[in-house]
C-alpha positions as CSV (number, residue, x, y, z in Angstrom):
1,M,-105.1,-239.6,-274.7
2,S,-105.0,-239.8,-278.2
3,G,-102.2,-239.0,-280.7
4,E,-103.9,-235.8,-281.9
5,A,-104.7,-234.5,-278.1
6,V,-100.6,-235.3,-277.3
7,L,-100.0,-233.4,-280.4
8,F,-102.2,-230.5,-279.7
9,V,-100.4,-230.1,-275.9
10,Y,-96.7,-230.5,-277.5
11,L,-97.5,-227.9,-280.0
12,G,-99.4,-225.6,-277.5
13,S,-96.5,-226.0,-275.0
14,V,-93.6,-225.6,-277.4
15,G,-95.3,-222.4,-279.4
16,A,-95.7,-221.0,-275.7
17,I,-92.1,-221.2,-274.9
18,F,-91.3,-219.7,-278.4
19,L,-93.5,-217.0,-278.1
20,L,-92.3,-215.9,-274.4
21,N,-88.5,-216.1,-275.7
22,A,-89.3,-214.4,-278.9
23,V,-90.6,-211.3,-276.6
24,Q,-87.8,-211.7,-274.4
25,W,-85.4,-211.3,-277.4
26,S,-87.4,-208.4,-278.7
27,F,-87.0,-206.9,-275.6
28,F,-83.3,-207.6,-274.6
29,R,-81.7,-208.0,-278.0
30,D,-79.6,-210.7,-276.6
31,W,-78.2,-213.3,-278.9
32,V,-78.8,-215.9,-276.3
33,Y,-82.5,-215.4,-276.5
34,G,-82.1,-215.3,-280.4
35,L,-80.4,-218.6,-280.7
36,F,-82.9,-220.2,-278.1
37,T,-85.8,-218.8,-280.1
38,L,-84.9,-220.2,-283.3
39,Q,-84.1,-223.7,-281.8
40,T,-87.6,-223.7,-280.3
41,L,-89.0,-222.4,-283.5
42,I,-87.6,-225.5,-285.4
43,W,-89.2,-227.9,-283.3
44,F,-92.3,-225.9,-283.6
45,A,-92.4,-225.5,-287.4
46,H,-91.5,-229.4,-287.9
47,S,-94.5,-230.5,-285.5
48,A,-96.8,-228.1,-287.0
49,F,-96.1,-229.2,-290.4
50,N,-96.6,-232.8,-289.5
51,R,-100.1,-231.7,-288.1
52,L,-101.0,-229.5,-291.0
53,S,-99.7,-231.8,-293.7
54,G,-101.0,-235.1,-292.6
55,D,-101.2,-237.5,-295.4
56,N,-101.4,-234.9,-297.8
57,I,-97.4,-234.9,-298.1
58,P,-96.6,-238.7,-297.7
59,L,-92.8,-238.9,-296.8
60,S,-90.7,-242.4,-297.3
61,E,-89.4,-243.4,-294.1
62,S,-85.6,-242.4,-295.7
63,Q,-86.9,-238.9,-296.3
64,N,-88.7,-239.1,-292.9
65,M,-85.4,-239.7,-291.3
66,A,-83.7,-237.0,-293.5
67,V,-86.1,-234.4,-291.9
68,Y,-85.5,-235.5,-288.4
69,A,-81.6,-235.6,-289.1
70,A,-81.6,-232.1,-290.0
71,E,-84.0,-230.9,-287.4
72,Y,-82.1,-232.4,-284.7
73,G,-78.7,-231.2,-286.7
74,L,-79.7,-227.5,-287.0
75,V,-81.0,-227.5,-283.4
76,R,-77.9,-228.9,-282.2
77,L,-75.6,-226.1,-284.2
78,L,-78.0,-223.4,-282.4
79,Y,-77.3,-225.3,-279.2
80,V,-73.6,-225.2,-279.6
81,G,-74.0,-221.2,-280.0
82,L,-76.0,-221.4,-277.1
83,I,-73.3,-222.7,-275.3
84,Y,-70.5,-220.2,-276.4
85,R,-72.9,-217.2,-275.7
86,L,-74.5,-218.1,-272.4
87,F,-71.2,-219.2,-270.6
88,D,-69.0,-216.7,-272.6
89,L,-66.7,-219.5,-273.9
90,S,-65.5,-217.0,-276.6
91,H,-62.5,-215.7,-274.2
92,S,-62.3,-219.1,-272.4
93,S,-58.9,-221.2,-272.5
94,L,-60.5,-224.6,-271.7
95,P,-58.8,-227.1,-273.8
96,L,-62.7,-228.6,-274.3
97,T,-63.5,-225.2,-276.1
98,N,-61.4,-226.2,-279.1
99,W,-62.6,-229.4,-279.5
100,L,-66.3,-228.1,-279.1
101,R,-65.5,-226.0,-282.2
102,W,-64.2,-229.2,-284.0
103,V,-67.0,-231.0,-283.3
104,Q,-69.3,-228.2,-284.5
105,R,-67.3,-228.3,-287.8
106,F,-68.0,-231.8,-288.1
107,L,-71.5,-231.8,-287.2
108,G,-72.3,-229.5,-289.8
109,I,-70.3,-231.8,-292.4
110,F,-72.2,-235.0,-291.5
111,L,-75.3,-232.9,-291.3
112,L,-74.8,-232.1,-294.8
113,A,-73.7,-235.5,-295.8
114,E,-76.5,-237.4,-293.6
115,V,-79.3,-235.8,-295.1
116,G,-78.0,-235.3,-298.7
117,I,-77.2,-239.0,-298.9
118,M,-80.6,-240.2,-297.3
119,L,-82.6,-237.8,-299.8
120,L,-80.6,-239.1,-302.8
121,H,-80.7,-242.5,-301.9
122,E,-83.8,-244.5,-300.7
123,N,-83.3,-247.0,-297.6
124,W,-79.5,-246.1,-297.6
125,H,-79.5,-245.8,-293.9
126,L,-80.5,-249.6,-293.8
127,S,-77.2,-250.5,-295.5
128,P,-74.1,-251.1,-293.3
129,S,-72.4,-247.8,-294.5
130,G,-75.5,-245.8,-293.9
131,R,-75.6,-247.3,-290.5
132,I,-72.1,-246.2,-289.6
133,V,-72.7,-242.9,-290.9
134,S,-75.9,-242.5,-288.9
135,T,-74.0,-243.9,-285.8
136,V,-71.1,-241.3,-286.1
137,Y,-73.6,-238.3,-286.8
138,W,-75.9,-239.1,-283.6
139,C,-72.6,-239.7,-281.5
140,L,-71.7,-236.4,-282.5
141,L,-74.9,-235.0,-281.6
142,M,-74.4,-236.7,-278.1
143,S,-71.2,-235.4,-277.7
144,T,-72.5,-231.9,-277.9
145,S,-74.8,-232.9,-274.9
146,L,-72.0,-234.1,-272.9
147,I,-69.9,-231.1,-273.4
148,G,-72.9,-228.6,-272.6
149,S,-73.3,-230.9,-269.6
150,W,-69.8,-230.5,-268.3
151,V,-69.7,-226.9,-269.1
152,A,-72.9,-226.3,-267.3
153,A,-71.8,-228.2,-264.0
154,Q,-68.7,-225.9,-263.6
155,R,-71.1,-223.1,-263.0
156,R,-72.7,-223.7,-259.6
157,D,-75.6,-221.9,-259.8
158,A,-79.2,-221.8,-260.9
159,V,-78.2,-221.3,-264.6
160,G,-75.8,-224.2,-264.8
161,M,-78.2,-226.4,-263.0
162,L,-81.0,-225.7,-265.2
163,F,-78.9,-226.0,-268.4
164,L,-77.5,-229.3,-267.1
165,I,-80.9,-230.6,-266.6
166,G,-81.7,-229.6,-270.0
167,S,-78.6,-231.1,-271.6
168,V,-79.2,-234.6,-270.0
169,L,-82.8,-234.7,-271.3
170,L,-81.3,-233.6,-274.5
171,L,-78.5,-236.3,-274.5
172,V,-81.6,-239.0,-273.3
173,N,-83.6,-238.1,-276.4
174,E,-80.4,-238.6,-278.7
175,T,-79.6,-242.0,-277.3
176,N,-83.1,-243.1,-277.9
177,N,-82.9,-241.9,-281.5
178,L,-79.4,-243.6,-281.9
179,F,-81.0,-247.0,-281.6
180,Y,-84.3,-246.1,-283.1
181,Y,-83.4,-244.4,-286.2
182,T,-80.1,-246.4,-287.1
183,G,-82.1,-249.7,-287.8
184,Y,-79.9,-252.1,-285.3
185,P,-81.4,-255.2,-284.4
186,W,-81.7,-254.5,-281.1
187,T,-83.7,-251.2,-282.0
188,L,-87.0,-250.5,-280.1
189,N,-90.4,-252.4,-281.0
190,R,-91.5,-250.8,-284.3
191,E,-95.3,-251.9,-283.6
192,P,-97.7,-248.9,-283.6
193,S,-98.7,-248.6,-280.1
194,A,-94.8,-248.8,-279.1
195,V,-94.0,-246.0,-281.7
196,Q,-96.7,-243.9,-280.1
197,W,-95.2,-244.6,-276.7
198,H,-92.0,-243.4,-278.2
199,I,-93.4,-240.2,-279.8
200,R,-95.1,-239.1,-276.2
201,I,-91.8,-239.9,-274.5
202,L,-90.2,-237.9,-276.6
203,G,-92.5,-234.9,-277.0
204,A,-92.7,-235.0,-273.0
205,S,-88.7,-235.0,-272.5
206,R,-88.6,-232.1,-275.3
207,I,-90.9,-229.9,-273.4
208,L,-89.0,-230.4,-270.2
209,Q,-86.0,-229.8,-271.9
210,L,-87.2,-226.3,-273.5
211,L,-88.7,-225.4,-270.2
212,C,-85.4,-225.9,-268.3
213,F,-83.5,-224.0,-271.1
214,S,-86.1,-221.3,-271.0
215,L,-85.8,-221.0,-267.3
216,C,-82.1,-221.2,-267.5
217,L,-82.3,-217.9,-269.7
218,M,-84.6,-216.2,-267.1
219,F,-82.3,-216.6,-264.3
220,R,-79.5,-215.8,-266.2
221,Q,-81.5,-212.4,-267.4
222,R,-82.0,-211.6,-263.5
223,Q,-78.4,-212.3,-262.9
224,L,-77.3,-209.9,-265.3
225,A,-79.9,-207.1,-264.2
226,V,-78.4,-207.7,-260.3
227,S,-75.0,-207.5,-261.8
228,E,-75.7,-204.3,-263.9
229,A,-77.4,-202.8,-260.7
230,V,-74.5,-203.6,-258.4
231,E,-72.2,-202.4,-260.7
232,Q,-74.3,-199.1,-261.2
233,T,-74.2,-198.8,-257.5
234,R,-70.7,-199.5,-257.4
235,R,-69.9,-196.9,-260.2
236,E,-71.8,-194.3,-258.1
237,Q,-70.1,-194.8,-255.1
238,Q,-66.8,-194.8,-256.9
239,L,-68.0,-191.4,-258.3
240,I,-69.1,-190.2,-254.9
241,Q,-66.0,-191.1,-253.2
242,Q,-63.8,-189.6,-255.9
243,R,-65.9,-186.3,-255.7
244,L,-65.4,-186.5,-251.6
245,E,-61.6,-187.1,-252.2
246,T,-61.6,-184.1,-254.5
247,Q,-63.4,-181.9,-252.0
248,L,-61.0,-183.3,-249.1
249,A,-58.0,-182.6,-251.2
250,F,-59.5,-179.2,-252.2
251,Q,-60.0,-178.3,-248.6
252,R,-56.8,-179.7,-247.4
253,L,-55.3,-177.1,-250.1
254,E,-57.6,-174.1,-248.8
255,Q,-56.5,-174.9,-245.4
256,E,-53.0,-175.0,-245.8
257,K,-53.2,-171.9,-248.2
258,T,-55.3,-170.1,-245.0
259,Q,-52.7,-171.5,-242.4
260,V,-49.6,-170.2,-244.5
261,Q,-51.4,-166.6,-244.9
262,L,-52.3,-166.8,-241.5
263,R,-48.6,-167.4,-240.3
264,A,-47.6,-164.7,-242.5
265,L,-49.7,-162.2,-241.0
266,Q,-49.1,-163.1,-237.6
267,A,-45.4,-162.7,-238.2
268,Q,-46.0,-159.3,-239.3
269,V,-48.0,-158.5,-235.9
270,N,-45.7,-159.5,-233.5
271,P,-42.7,-157.2,-234.8
272,H,-44.9,-154.3,-235.5
273,F,-46.1,-154.5,-231.7
274,L,-42.6,-154.7,-230.4
275,F,-41.6,-151.9,-232.5
276,N,-44.1,-149.5,-231.3
277,S,-43.6,-150.6,-227.5
278,L,-39.9,-150.1,-227.8
279,N,-40.4,-146.9,-229.0
280,S,-42.5,-146.2,-226.1
281,L,-40.2,-147.6,-223.7
282,S,-37.4,-145.7,-225.0
283,S,-38.9,-142.6,-224.6
284,L,-39.9,-143.4,-220.9
285,I,-36.3,-144.7,-219.8
286,D,-35.0,-141.2,-219.6
287,D,-38.2,-139.3,-218.5
288,N,-39.9,-141.8,-215.7
289,P,-37.4,-144.9,-214.9
290,E,-39.9,-146.4,-212.4
291,Q,-42.5,-146.3,-214.8
292,A,-40.3,-147.8,-217.4
293,S,-39.9,-150.6,-215.2
294,Q,-43.4,-151.3,-215.1
295,F,-43.8,-150.8,-218.5
296,V,-41.2,-153.7,-219.1
297,D,-43.1,-155.9,-216.6
298,Q,-46.2,-155.2,-218.7
299,L,-44.4,-155.7,-222.0
300,S,-43.0,-159.0,-220.9
301,Q,-46.4,-160.4,-219.7
302,V,-48.1,-159.1,-222.8
303,Y,-45.6,-160.5,-225.2
304,R,-45.8,-163.8,-223.3
305,Y,-49.3,-164.2,-224.1
306,L,-48.4,-163.3,-227.6
307,L,-46.2,-166.0,-228.1
308,K,-48.4,-168.6,-226.4
309,A,-51.2,-167.5,-228.5
310,N,-49.9,-168.9,-231.7
311,E,-49.8,-172.2,-230.3
312,Q,-53.7,-172.6,-230.0
313,P,-56.5,-171.6,-232.4
314,L,-59.2,-170.6,-229.8
315,T,-58.9,-168.9,-226.2
316,T,-61.5,-167.8,-223.6
317,L,-62.5,-164.7,-223.5
318,A,-61.7,-164.2,-219.8
319,R,-58.1,-165.0,-221.0
320,E,-58.4,-162.3,-223.7
321,L,-59.5,-159.6,-221.4
322,D,-56.9,-160.2,-219.1
323,F,-54.2,-160.0,-221.9
324,I,-56.1,-156.8,-223.4
325,Q,-55.8,-155.0,-219.5
326,S,-52.1,-155.4,-219.8
327,Y,-52.1,-154.3,-223.5
328,S,-54.1,-151.1,-222.9
329,H,-51.9,-150.5,-219.7
330,L,-49.1,-149.8,-222.0
331,L,-51.2,-147.8,-224.7
332,K,-52.0,-145.6,-221.8
333,T,-48.5,-145.3,-220.6
334,R,-47.8,-144.0,-224.3
335,Y,-51.2,-141.8,-225.0
336,E,-52.2,-141.0,-221.3
337,R,-55.4,-139.0,-221.4
338,G,-55.7,-139.4,-224.9
339,L,-56.8,-143.0,-224.7
340,T,-59.9,-144.6,-222.8
341,V,-60.4,-148.5,-222.7
342,A,-63.6,-149.2,-221.4
343,V,-64.4,-153.0,-221.0
344,R,-68.3,-153.9,-220.0
345,V,-68.7,-157.6,-220.5
346,D,-71.2,-160.0,-219.2
347,P,-69.5,-162.6,-216.9
348,A,-71.8,-165.3,-218.4
349,Y,-69.4,-165.1,-221.7
350,A,-66.2,-165.7,-219.8
351,A,-65.8,-169.3,-220.7
352,W,-66.9,-168.5,-224.4
353,Q,-64.0,-168.5,-227.1
354,L,-62.5,-166.6,-230.0
355,P,-59.2,-166.5,-231.7
356,P,-56.4,-165.4,-229.7
357,M,-55.0,-161.5,-230.3
358,T,-58.6,-160.7,-231.8
359,L,-59.0,-157.7,-229.1
360,Q,-55.2,-156.7,-229.6
361,L,-55.6,-156.6,-233.5
362,L,-58.8,-154.3,-233.1
363,V,-57.4,-152.0,-230.5
364,E,-54.4,-151.6,-232.3
365,N,-56.2,-151.1,-235.7
366,A,-58.5,-148.1,-233.9
367,V,-55.1,-146.4,-232.5
368,K,-53.3,-146.8,-235.9
369,H,-56.0,-144.9,-237.8
370,N,-57.5,-142.3,-235.4
371,V,-56.5,-139.0,-233.8
372,I,-55.1,-139.5,-230.2
373,L,-54.9,-136.4,-228.1
374,A,-55.9,-135.2,-224.5
375,A,-58.4,-132.7,-225.8
376,Q,-59.5,-135.1,-228.3
377,P,-59.5,-138.9,-226.7
378,L,-60.2,-142.0,-228.6
379,Q,-62.9,-144.0,-226.8
380,I,-62.7,-147.7,-227.1
381,D,-65.7,-149.6,-225.6
382,I,-65.4,-153.6,-225.4
383,Q,-68.8,-155.2,-224.6
384,T,-71.0,-158.1,-225.1
385,D,-74.5,-158.2,-226.5
386,D,-77.6,-160.9,-226.1
387,Q,-76.7,-162.4,-229.3
388,G,-73.4,-163.7,-228.1
389,H,-71.3,-161.2,-229.7
390,L,-68.4,-159.2,-228.5
391,V,-68.9,-155.8,-229.6
392,I,-65.7,-153.3,-230.1
393,Q,-66.8,-149.9,-230.8
394,N,-64.6,-146.6,-231.0
395,N,-65.7,-143.0,-231.9
396,L,-64.4,-142.3,-235.4
397,Q,-61.8,-139.5,-235.7
398,R,-59.7,-140.6,-238.4
399,K,-56.1,-138.7,-238.9
400,R,-55.7,-136.1,-241.6
401,T,-52.4,-137.6,-243.0
402,K,-52.7,-140.8,-244.8
403,V,-51.8,-143.7,-242.7
404,L,-49.7,-146.6,-244.5
405,S,-51.6,-149.8,-243.9
406,N,-51.3,-153.2,-244.8
407,G,-54.7,-154.5,-243.7
408,V,-53.1,-156.7,-241.1
409,G,-55.5,-156.3,-238.3
410,L,-59.0,-157.2,-239.8
411,S,-57.6,-159.8,-242.6
412,T,-55.9,-161.9,-239.8
413,I,-59.2,-162.0,-237.9
414,L,-61.4,-162.7,-240.8
415,A,-58.7,-165.6,-241.8
416,Q,-58.9,-167.3,-238.4
417,Y,-62.8,-167.4,-238.8
418,Q,-62.3,-168.6,-242.1
419,K,-60.3,-171.6,-241.0
420,L,-62.8,-172.2,-238.2
421,H,-65.6,-172.4,-240.7
422,H,-67.5,-170.0,-238.4
423,A,-69.5,-166.9,-238.8
424,T,-67.4,-164.1,-239.9
425,P,-67.1,-160.7,-238.1
426,E,-69.3,-158.0,-238.9
427,V,-67.7,-154.5,-239.6
428,I,-70.0,-151.4,-239.3
429,E,-68.6,-148.1,-240.3
430,A,-70.7,-145.0,-239.1
431,P,-70.2,-141.3,-239.5
432,T,-68.8,-140.9,-236.0
433,T,-68.3,-144.6,-234.9
434,F,-66.5,-147.6,-236.3
435,T,-67.9,-151.0,-234.9
436,V,-66.6,-154.6,-235.3
437,R,-69.2,-157.4,-234.0
438,I,-67.2,-160.4,-233.2
439,P,-69.0,-163.9,-232.8
440,L,-68.2,-165.5,-229.6
441,I,-67.8,-169.4,-229.9
442,E,-69.6,-171.4,-227.2
443,P,-67.8,-174.0,-225.7
444,V,-68.3,-177.7,-226.1
445,P,-69.5,-179.3,-222.9
446,E,-66.8,-181.9,-221.6
447,R,-68.0,-185.5,-221.8
448,V,-68.4,-187.4,-218.3
């Protein structure tokens, strides 16, 4: 392959890598892409200048070496910046990091000294002092490659591996330049054919080097995208968890509030019922001692149920109906023919559940707010419907005198159903009737 063809392939490859990273930098606005794009631009601009100028701008050997020294020095300064940005060494406490900063400073000083003296003094690089300065200069460049290789080797992933390979190729190029451009006797053969092969090897290794660095940045960008997605997912999950914890805390507060209110309401129910029962018992003791004895037995059964009812949130409809039979017996003892309690419940709903004391509260509520006379009896009907509701209905005959009410009955039942997160009871008041529909809770079948 001719020199022109080699140069064309080199310029095309470096130009493609330059354009790719320039586009990446324009999208992400990341300084890592910016530094590498400038580095690639320097390689491309120098080769394109040589191709376009040709023999029109002849340069002496000293000037040509000054251009190469400046080219490698600028690229190496960008390379050091790339190491800082790519591996985030700005916050690192590694001793080698401080040394890299000093190397960067010395490199800048030697770059100015090397290029300046070569441009001012022809063939200065062939003098003993020129050889020493050039040797130190190229050794500084090689040291940055060694540091970059060591830092990349600490990162055991695709980014570190590709940067390590690119740094090793860069080190090989500089080692070759150290012996080729310092003018020592053991330098490479300066014959034209040997020089052409030397240029081809450098060009090929430089393309591989730039390709490795370009792939390194692409893998880094992919890792950043994955890390950002993972972090975003983590933040979303954290927000969801915080929201759930907040909702759970709110529900606990609401539940505690409901329980406190429910205990307060139940604490009002039992003394109120006991007070009314004792008044009835007091009137029976003198008039009918035998009936008073039966009344005490029924009262003990009723109160035993009331005490146990506070221990469980639900009871079966069958137990509640057994309790209401005893409770209605106490009321009939007190009101005689002025009160009738009729129960017509489908046996299929016997095992269905409801909060305890529901029937007692509703029956007591009906007795409290309505006139109860033998000539004007209060009729209370307890039955079930096809929708799984327990329907408690009484004829409406309100007392003319205002009844002091604290709303214990209905509010207690509503609070119990709210605590259970179940459908709330329905209250229907018509001109002649008052109805409450209590949703029964279907029991959960036991696991075998």
